[in-house]
MIGUPA-758514 format. One record per residue (C-alpha): y, x, z. Coordinates in steps of 0.05 Angstrom, whole numbers, padded with zeros to 5 digits, always signed. Example, Ala and Ser with C-alpha at 12.3 -4.5 7.8 and 13.67 -1.06 7.14 Angstrom:
% MIGUPA-758514
-00090+00246+00156;-00021+00273+00143;
% end
This chain:
% MIGUPA-758514
+00677+00230-01370;+00702+00299-01390;+00725+00338-01330;+00790+00378-01334;+00765+00444-01306;+00816+00498-01295;+00803+00572-01283;+00824+00597-01215;+00809+00651-01163;+00793+00644-01090;+00850+00676-01050;+00818+00679-00981;+00803+00740-00939;+00734+00755-00967;+00709+00813-01009;+00679+00767-01062;+00744+00740-01092;+00704+00688-01129;+00720+00664-01199;+00730+00589-01194;+00730+00526-01236;+00775+00473-01205;+00770+00400-01225;+00841+00377-01238;+00849+00302-01232;+00924+00300-01244;+00985+00345-01232;+00981+00334-01157;+00906+00324-01144;+00843+00365-01148;+00770+00345-01142;+00711+00391-01132;+00716+00466-01135;+00658+00505-01167;+00640+00577-01178;+00651+00601-01249;+00581+00603-01280;+00600+00654-01334;+00626+00706-01285;+00567+00752-01274;+00585+00768-01202;+00605+00699-01177;+00549+00670-01220;+00568+00598-01206;+00559+00605-01130;+00614+00596-01078;+00615+00581-01004;+00614+00508-00981;+00682+00512-00947;+00717+00530-01013;+00676+00480-01053;+00707+00425-01011;+00777+00454-01017;+00806+00385-01033;+00800+00372-00958;+00848+00429-00945;+00898+00424-01001;+00906+00348-00992;+00902+00350-00916;+00951+00299-00885;+00975+00352-00836;+01001+00400-00888;+01071+00424-00872;+01118+00393-00924;+01190+00407-00902;+01231+00463-00870;+01236+00453-00794;+01278+00479-00737;+01254+00483-00666;+01284+00432-00618;+01238+00441-00558;+01209+00498-00518;+01172+00553-00556;+01100+00531-00565;+01113+00457-00554;+01112+00443-00629;+01175+00401-00627;+01216+00409-00691;+01269+00373-00732;+01272+00372-00808;+01327+00411-00842;+01343+00430-00914;+01318+00494-00947;+01389+00521-00951;+01400+00510-00877;+01334+00542-00860;+01343+00603-00903;+01415+00613-00882;+01393+00610-00809;+01338+00661-00819;+01381+00710-00858;+01439+00706-00808;+01391+00715-00750;+01362+00778-00782;+01432+00804-00795;+01455+00791-00724;+01394+00823-00693;+01399+00884-00739;+01473+00892-00723;+01458+00892-00649;+01394+00934-00646;+01388+00969-00714;+01346+00949-00774;+01280+00968-00743;+01287+00911-00694;+01264+00865-00751;+01189+00866-00763;+01161+00828-00823;+01088+00814-00806;+01033+00793-00854;+00960+00799-00872;+00908+00768-00917;+00915+00692-00912;+00922+00701-00986;+00893+00762-01021;+00937+00753-01082;+00976+00816-01095;+01042+00781-01112;+01043+00730-01055;+01012+00775-01002;+01047+00842-01015;+01116+00819-01035;+01138+00820-00962;+01134+00895-00966;+01189+00896-01018;+01236+00860-00970;+01216+00907-00914;+01227+00970-00955;+01293+00950-00985;+01322+00928-00918;+01294+00985-00877;+01257+00940-00829;+01199+00965-00786;+01137+00980-00826;+01068+00953-00809;+01001+00987-00802;+00959+00933-00835;+00895+00953-00799;+00867+00892-00765;+00809+00884-00814;+00790+00945-00854;+00819+01008-00823;+00757+01026-00783;+00705+01013-00837;+00749+01045-00890;+00758+01109-00851;+00684+01111-00836;+00669+01109-00910;+00724+01159-00928;+00698+01206-00875;+00636+01218-00917;+00641+01191-00988;+00717+01193-00998;+00755+01138-01034;+00723+01069-01029;+00679+01055-01090;+00606+01058-01104;+00544+01032-01141;+00556+00966-01177;+00542+00910-01127;+00506+00872-01183;+00454+00929-01181;+00425+00899-01118;+00386+00855-01166;+00352+00920-01189;+00335+00944-01119;+00268+00948-01084;+00295+00955-01012;+00361+00924-00992;+00390+00938-00924;+00448+00894-00902;+00478+00934-00845;+00528+00901-00799;+00543+00841-00843;+00524+00768-00850;+00534+00750-00924;+00500+00682-00919;+00560+00661-00878;+00615+00707-00901;+00600+00733-00972;+00550+00688-01005;+00550+00722-01073;+00516+00783-01042;+00457+00737-01028;+00456+00715-01101;+00440+00785-01125;+00393+00799-01066;+00355+00735-01081;+00346+00756-01153;+00316+00823-01131;+00269+00789-01083;+00245+00738-01134;+00239+00784-01194;+00220+00850-01162;+00191+00831-01095;+00247+00869-01061;+00248+00873-00986;+00310+00852-00947;+00324+00884-00880;+00383+00865-00836;+00411+00910-00782;+00455+00870-00735;+00469+00854-00662;+00445+00782-00669;+00399+00739-00710;+00451+00715-00759;+00440+00667-00817;+00426+00727-00861;+00376+00755-00812;+00341+00688-00811;+00330+00695-00887;+00309+00769-00883;+00241+00801-00883;+00260+00842-00822;+00314+00843-00769;+00332+00908-00734;+00365+00881-00671;+00414+00932-00642;+00460+00932-00583;+00533+00930-00606;+00562+01000-00615;+00495+01035-00621;+00483+01032-00696;+00501+01106-00701;+00440+01124-00658;+00393+01084-00703;+00422+01114-00767;+00418+01184-00738;+00345+01174-00718;+00328+01148-00788;+00356+01213-00817;+00316+01252-00766;+00252+01220-00794;+00274+01232-00866;+00281+01306-00853;+00219+01311-00808;+00173+01276-00856;+00196+01308-00921;+00235+01248-00947;+00302+01284-00948;+00322+01302-01019;+00340+01375-01011;+00356+01387-01084;+00404+01328-01085;+00438+01351-01022;+00447+01422-01048;+00484+01395-01108;+00521+01335-01081;+00532+01343-01006;+00568+01389-00958;+00540+01420-00894;+00471+01390-00900;+00439+01448-00863;+00483+01436-00803;+00462+01363-00805;+00388+01381-00807;+00396+01426-00746;+00437+01373-00710;+00383+01320-00720;+00325+01358-00691;+00327+01322-00624;+00355+01256-00649;+00287+01223-00648;+00270+01149-00654;+00252+01150-00580;+00321+01177-00564;+00353+01122-00606;+00310+01069-00573;+00337+01086-00504;+00408+01077-00530;+00401+01020-00579;+00343+00979-00553;+00310+00983-00621;+00236+01001-00614;+00221+01072-00637;+00163+01045-00678;+00210+01000-00717;+00257+01058-00731;+00199+01100-00755;+00174+01046-00802;+00243+01031-00831;+00256+01105-00842;+00189+01111-00878;+00206+01052-00922;+00272+01084-00940;+00240+01150-00953;+00187+01121-01000;+00235+01075-01038;+00281+01108-01088;+00318+01043-01102;+00343+01032-01032;+00412+00998-01031;+00450+00998-00965;+00503+00943-00964;+00552+00963-00910;+00587+00906-00873;+00649+00902-00831;+00619+00879-00765;+00591+00943-00735;+00655+00979-00753;+00698+00936-00707;+00685+00981-00648;+00719+01041-00617;+00665+01084-00650;+00661+01041-00713;+00684+01093-00763;+00632+01142-00737;+00578+01089-00744;+00596+01073-00816;+00595+01147-00833;+00526+01154-00802;+00498+01095-00842;+00528+01120-00908;+00498+01188-00894;+00428+01158-00898;+00436+01146-00972;+00460+01217-00983;+00403+01249-00944;+00353+01208-00984;+00387+01221-01050;+00389+01146-01063;+00454+01149-01103;+00416+01178-01162;+00379+01113-01177;+00397+01047-01209;+00396+00998-01152;+00403+01054-01101;+00456+01084-01056;+00505+01054-01007;+00565+01009-01019;+00623+00983-00978;+00682+00969-01024;+00707+00980-01094;+00779+00986-01070;+00801+01047-01111;+00774+01028-01179;+00833+00982-01195;+00885+01037-01198;+00942+00992-01179;+01014+01011-01188;+01047+00962-01141;+01117+00992-01141;+01149+00930-01170;+01114+00885-01120;+01123+00927-01057;+01189+00961-01074;+01160+01029-01059;+01220+01062-01093;+01262+01037-01034;+01214+01061-00980;+01243+01106-00926;+01184+01144-00898;+01221+01158-00833;+01221+01084-00815;+01174+01071-00756;+01105+01041-00766;+01082+00988-00717;+01008+00972-00708;+00994+00899-00726;+00931+00898-00683;+00975+00914-00623;+01025+00858-00635;+01014+00837-00562;+01037+00902-00528;+01089+00912-00582;+01122+00845-00568;+01117+00856-00492;+01149+00925-00502;+01089+00962-00474;+01068+00999-00537;+01087+01073-00539;+01115+01071-00610;+01160+01011-00601;+01187+01040-00535;+01214+01099-00574;+01262+01053-00611;+01290+00983-00608;+01248+00924-00585;+01224+00875-00639;+01274+00817-00635;+01264+00785-00704;+01202+00770-00746;+01181+00737-00810;+01106+00720-00809;+01068+00703-00873;+00993+00696-00887;+00968+00705-00816;+00962+00670-00748;+00967+00724-00695;+00970+00675-00637;+00897+00660-00651;+00868+00719-00690;+00900+00781-00659;+00870+00817-00599;+00898+00810-00529;+00918+00737-00536;+00954+00732-00469;+01003+00787-00488;+01011+00759-00559;+01031+00691-00532;+01076+00720-00479;+01111+00762-00531;+01119+00705-00581;+01149+00661-00527;+01205+00710-00512;+01272+00673-00519;+01305+00736-00548;+01254+00739-00605;+01276+00702-00667;+01213+00680-00704;+01208+00651-00774;+01138+00629-00796;+01120+00610-00867;+01055+00570-00862;+01013+00514-00892;+00994+00482-00825;+01020+00476-00755;+00981+00535-00728;+00991+00562-00659;+01036+00616-00687;+01075+00563-00725;+01087+00526-00659;+01123+00587-00633;+01172+00590-00692;+01247+00580-00688;+01247+00564-00762;+01183+00539-00795;+01177+00539-00871;+01125+00500-00911;+01080+00544-00956;+01042+00531-01020;+00967+00541-01026;+00937+00584-01082;+00929+00522-01126;+01005+00514-01127;+01030+00583-01147;+01014+00641-01194;+00981+00705-01172;+00940+00768-01188;+00875+00787-01154;+00828+00845-01145;+00762+00843-01108;+00737+00891-01055;+00664+00871-01060;+00660+00867-01136;+00693+00893-01198;+00737+00841-01233;+00812+00837-01242;+00834+00764-01246;+00897+00724-01254;+00912+00652-01236;+00965+00602-01256;+00984+00542-01213;+00939+00483-01225;+00977+00429-01188;+01049+00419-01168;+01071+00439-01098;+01071+00379-01052;+01134+00359-01014;+01182+00417-01007;+01129+00472-01002;+01149+00538-01032;+01112+00602-01049;+01118+00667-01011;+01152+00700-01070;+01205+00645-01074;+01221+00650-01000;+01226+00726-01002;+01272+00724-01063;+01317+00672-01030;+01322+00713-00966;+01336+00776-01006;+01395+00742-01039;+01424+00723-00971;+01410+00790-00940;+01438+00831-00997;+01371+00862-01013;+01375+00886-01085;+01312+00901-01125;+01290+00878-01193;+01226+00848-01164;+01267+00795-01129;+01297+00773-01196;+01230+00764-01231;+01184+00703-01231;+01114+00706-01202;+01084+00708-01271;+01131+00764-01293;+01110+00804-01232;+01037+00793-01250;+01049+00816-01321;+01090+00877-01301;+01040+00899-01248;+00982+00894-01296;+01016+00935-01349;+01043+00986-01300;+00971+00995-01277;+00944+01006-01347;+00911+00937-01354;+00923+00883-01406;+00982+00836-01395;+00981+00770-01358;+00973+00724-01418;+00916+00765-01448;+00880+00769-01382;+00890+00694-01369;+00856+00680-01436;+00799+00727-01418;+00796+00699-01346;+00775+00766-01317;+00768+00839-01333;+00706+00878-01311;+00730+00948-01290;+00666+00974-01258;+00662+01049-01270;+00604+01080-01309;+00538+01091-01274;+00549+01166-01266;+00618+01156-01237;+00599+01098-01191;+00538+01135-01166;+00579+01198-01155;+00537+01240-01202;+00604+01265-01229;+00626+01280-01158;+00648+01241-01097;+00723+01226-01091;+00730+01280-01037;+00769+01345-01042;+00708+01385-01063;+00671+01329-01098;+00615+01327-01047;+00592+01278-00993;+00616+01304-00925;+00564+01303-00870;+00616+01336-00825;+00673+01286-00824;+00743+01313-00813;+00767+01254-00770;+00831+01288-00748;+00854+01289-00820;+00848+01213-00820;+00887+01197-00757;+00912+01220-00689;+00852+01193-00652;+00802+01232-00693;+00786+01277-00634;+00748+01219-00602;+00693+01219-00655;+00636+01267-00669;+00640+01304-00735;+00566+01299-00752;+00530+01231-00751;+00512+01213-00679;+00517+01161-00625;+00588+01161-00598;+00592+01129-00528;+00668+01119-00528;+00658+01043-00525;+00669+00989-00472;+00601+01001-00441;+00567+00948-00399;+00573+00960-00324;+00548+00928-00260;+00610+00885-00257;+00612+00871-00332;+00538+00871-00352;+00543+00837-00420;+00566+00865-00486;+00601+00812-00529;+00611+00805-00604;+00655+00753-00636;+00622+00744-00704;+00652+00698-00758;+00633+00625-00756;+00602+00602-00821;+00651+00544-00834;+00715+00581-00815;+00749+00641-00846;+00789+00674-00791;+00832+00614-00770;+00832+00582-00840;+00791+00518-00848;+00794+00504-00773;+00836+00444-00792;+00788+00413-00843;+00744+00355-00820;+00678+00379-00848;+00685+00450-00821;+00704+00424-00752;+00646+00375-00752;+00595+00428-00773;+00618+00479-00722;+00621+00429-00665;+00655+00466-00608;+00664+00538-00583;+00599+00562-00551;+00570+00626-00524;+00500+00647-00546;+00461+00675-00486;+00390+00703-00484;+00344+00655-00445;+00324+00709-00395;+00396+00727-00380;+00413+00653-00374;+00355+00641-00326;+00380+00696-00281;+00449+00662-00281;+00418+00593-00270;+00447+00570-00337;+00416+00522-00386;+00441+00500-00455;+00502+00456-00449;+00526+00486-00383;+00598+00507-00376;+00606+00581-00363;+00665+00628-00353;+00668+00694-00389;+00716+00747-00365;+00740+00818-00359;+00804+00854-00340;+00839+00819-00399;+00828+00749-00371;+00775+00694-00376;+00755+00635-00419;+00710+00575-00410;+00656+00557-00460;+00591+00518-00464;+00527+00559-00464;+00472+00556-00517;+00407+00592-00503;+00389+00638-00561;+00334+00690-00564;+00364+00725-00625;+00400+00777-00584;+00381+00832-00536;+00381+00808-00464;+00449+00838-00446;+00485+00816-00510;+00524+00752-00520;+00556+00722-00583;+00616+00677-00590;+00625+00657-00663;+00698+00650-00680;+00757+00644-00695;+00769+00578-00661;+00841+00557-00646;+00862+00569-00574;+00870+00494-00567;+00796+00483-00579;+00780+00517-00513;+00780+00480-00448;+00838+00519-00417;+00877+00528-00481;+00862+00602-00490;+00813+00630-00541;+00762+00685-00542;+00809+00739-00567;+00841+00737-00498;+00783+00781-00477;+00791+00831-00535;+00829+00894-00520;+00886+00917-00565;+00864+00990-00554;+00863+01022-00623;+00798+01046-00653;+00790+01119-00676;+00812+01155-00717;+00873+01115-00740;+00874+01048-00705;+00841+00982-00721;+00820+00921-00680;+00756+00928-00638;+00733+00856-00639;+00659+00872-00627;+00668+00923-00571;+00678+00883-00507;+00642+00882-00440;+00646+00818-00399;+00618+00782-00338;+00591+00711-00340;+00591+00659-00284;+00564+00589-00284;+00614+00533-00270;+00597+00470-00232;
% end
C-alpha cells in the first residue's frame, strides 16, 4: 500500500525543529510520524515522543469546545458555550479591566508550546496594538543567550553538521540523547568514521553521558571553575593559540594574567572534578584542532549561568578552534535567519514606554510582590497561549495563588486540560501543528521551513491566529496582520525577510541558510562591536544585574550554595519522554517515565537511612514536595536530580518540583534558575 506522506515540521520547544514526514490516513487521521530522510540535518531521525504523535493529536482528552468556568478556580468545572459567547466575554472583560485600571492591567502571556512564528508570536501584535503590558520572554534562553553574547556576540556559529568532521566533541551542559537527538546523529557519524571522542560535562550521568567516552561530573553551578582551569592549562602548556587571539580576540593578555592561579587543583576544590581529569581534558583539547564544543542550556539555568557559558565559549577562542572545519563552539544559529516580523508582531504599533513584566516571575507578579508591577496597576486580565505556567514556571505556590485570585480574569487557549487551563474563566480549544499553517526557523540547525495543515481541526478547535484576529475585531485592534490568513502571513514574512515566498518554499520543503565557513567560523569577524571575541564581558551592557558577574571567565559563587541546613544541590533536568509539560498526557510517555522520583547518591541515601522506593520529602524556604527515592551513583554525593516537568497532580501532595525553584532572576538580565537550588531531604515513614 502506498502511504500518503506529507511534509511537516516539528513545532515543539527544541532546537532541532525536525523536518517531518507525516502519514496521513484521511482528512482527520494521521498514522506514524517520521523524520525526513532527505533533510541533511534531521537525516530521518526524530525523537520517540514525536514519532508516536498520533497518541497526542487523537487523544480522547483533547479540548474540543469553548468552555466557561462554573466552579471554583482550579476545580476544572466548566460548561460548554459558543465561540461567539466566549470571545465576547473575553473581549468585554479585557475592556472592563482596562477601563478600571489602565491598559497595562492586561498581560498577554505566551511561550514556546509551538515554535511556529505565526502561531507563537502573533499574540505580540495584539499586545502592541492594544498597549497591553509587554513580556520579557526569558524563561528558557535569556541566560544562555547572554552568556554567548558576552563573548561571541550574536548567536550563530560553526555548522552543527560539522560535528561529523570533528575529532573531539564536548557536549557541555546538555543531554541530546533525551532532548535533541539529531545532535547525536552527527556525533555518531564522527565517532564511527573518524574515531572521534565524545566527552560530556554535566552534573549527572545522563543518557548522553552513558553513551560518551568520558563524563566530567561537576557540581551544579561550578562549570565556570572547570572551564577556567582548562584555559589555565592551555596557556601554561603552550596550547593557547597566541596568533589567533592577537587577530580575533580582545583582552587576551588580561585573561592570561587572570588565569595564573586558576589551576586544576583550585577548580577541583570548587567543582569536585579531579584535577587530573581537568588536566587530561585540557591536554586533549590542546592537541586536537578539530575540537567542537556543543553548548547546552542546562548549566546556564543558574544565577551565574551566563558567566559559565561565557567561560566555556572562551575555551574555543583560547585554543583557536574556530579556525578549523569541525572545530569551535556552538550554541544557537538564532541570528542567521534575518527575520522581519513586523507584520506578525505589529512592531509598528509598539509603544516602548509600556512596562515589561518578567514571565519567569509570574508568581510574584500575580501576587503583587514584584517591584515592576508595583509601580503600576496589578495584572487583572490575562490571555495565555502556548504555555502552562501553573506547572512549568518557578515558585509554583505563588503562581497558583496568583492564578486563583478572584479579581484576575483568565482566558486560556489550550489543547488539553492543563493545570493552568483549570484556572481559566474562559477556556478555548486549540489546534495542534497538524491542523494549522505556520513558518519555522531552527535554533540548533540552519533550515527555514513552512508547513500547511495536514488534517482538519477536530471539534471546534481553532488556531492561535484565528483567536487573536477574532479578539482584535471585538477590541477594536486595527492592524493589517489581523486581516490576513495564516498562509498570507507566512508568505509576507518570508518575503519581507528576503527569502522565497511561501509556495516556493513549500515546494522546496526547506531552505538551507547556513552562512559560509568563514562567516560561521568568525574568520570575517565576530558579531561584536569590534569584530573580536570578548574575553572581558560587559555584562552591565546586557542587563541591570550585570554587576553580579565577573567580567573575565571565572567561578562566580552567587548561587544558592549548599549549607548545613540545606546540604543538597538540586537540578531538575528534562525527562526523556516529556517536553516541558507537553506529552505528560500521552499514555506511552507516562508509562515510560513511571512516577516522579529523586535520584540520590547511595552514600548520601545511606546517611539518611533511605533505600530505593522510600518516600522522602525535599524542601527549602519555598516549600516542600514528596517523592520516591532512587539510588543513583551518577552524581556527586551532595547533588540530587529530579527529572521533570511532571504535572503537579502527579505528586503525592498535588504540588510539583518547581515549588522549590526560586523566581529570583538570573544575571545579567533575568531568566529562570531551574538548576540552582539548595534543599534538605528527610525520610518519611
